[in-house]
C-alpha positions in Angstrom: 6.8 -10.5 89.4 9.7 -8.7 87.8 8.9 -5.1 87.1 10.2 -2.7 84.5 10.1 1.0 83.7 8.9 2.4 80.4 9.8 5.9 79.3 8.1 7.0 76.1 7.9 10.2 74.2 4.9 10.3 71.9 5.1 12.7 68.9 2.5 13.8 66.4 -0.9 15.3 66.9 -1.2 14.2 70.5 -2.2 17.3 72.5 -5.7 18.6 72.7 -7.2 15.2 71.9 -7.6 13.7 75.4 -4.4 11.7 75.0 -3.4 12.1 78.6 -6.9 11.0 79.9 -7.0 7.9 77.7 -3.4 7.0 78.6 -4.3 7.2 82.3 -7.3 5.0 81.6 -5.2 2.4 79.8 -2.4 2.4 82.3 -4.8 2.1 85.3 -6.7 -0.8 83.6 -3.3 -2.5 83.2 -2.4 -1.9 86.9 0.6 0.3 86.0 2.0 3.2 88.1 3.5 6.4 86.7 2.4 9.5 84.9 1.6 11.2 81.6 2.1 14.8 80.8 2.2 17.2 77.9 5.6 18.7 77.0 6.2 22.2 75.7 7.4 20.8 72.3 4.0 19.4 71.6 4.9 15.8 72.5 3.4 13.7 75.4 5.7 12.1 77.9 4.8 8.8 79.5 6.6 7.1 82.4 5.1 3.8 83.6 6.2 1.0 85.8 4.8 -2.5 86.1 5.1 -5.9 84.5 6.9 -6.0 81.2 3.9 -7.7 79.6 1.5 -4.9 80.7 4.0 -2.2 79.7 4.2 -3.8 76.3 0.4 -3.6 76.0 0.5 0.1 77.0 3.3 0.7 74.4 1.2 -0.9 71.7 -1.7 1.4 72.6 0.6 4.5 72.7 1.5 3.8 69.0 -2.3 4.3 68.2 -3.5 6.6 70.9 -7.2 7.8 71.1 -9.2 8.1 67.9 -8.6 11.9 67.5 -4.8 11.6 67.8 -2.3 11.1 65.0 0.8 9.4 66.4 3.8 9.9 64.2 6.5 8.4 66.4 7.1 6.9 69.8 10.6 7.2 71.3 11.1 4.5 73.9 13.6 3.7 76.5 13.6 0.9 79.2 15.0 1.6 82.6 15.2 -0.1 86.0 12.0 0.6 88.1 12.2 3.0 91.0 9.0 1.8 92.6 8.1 5.4 93.4 4.5 5.3 92.0 1.4 4.0 93.8 -1.0 4.9 90.9 -1.0 6.4 87.4 -1.7 10.1 87.2 -1.9 13.0 84.8 0.7 15.7 85.6 0.4 19.3 84.6 
């Protein structure tokens, strides 16, 4: 299976609404590795690795987020995977 690396910056009302927790749930359900963390500018950073198909599913979810979130924009870049992740975690 060919793997890819998704780097996404989610902007909008995305902190304080359990965005990280739900992102970890989605990514784990999809079998992805990586992390999610809040950034000082109010955005949420997501780095995930896995199959392109599953990453696309996560990306679709990131455009919506959990019910209390209000996603305004998702900046996306695709990179070569580093295979450094064994699970998906919330970073602080």
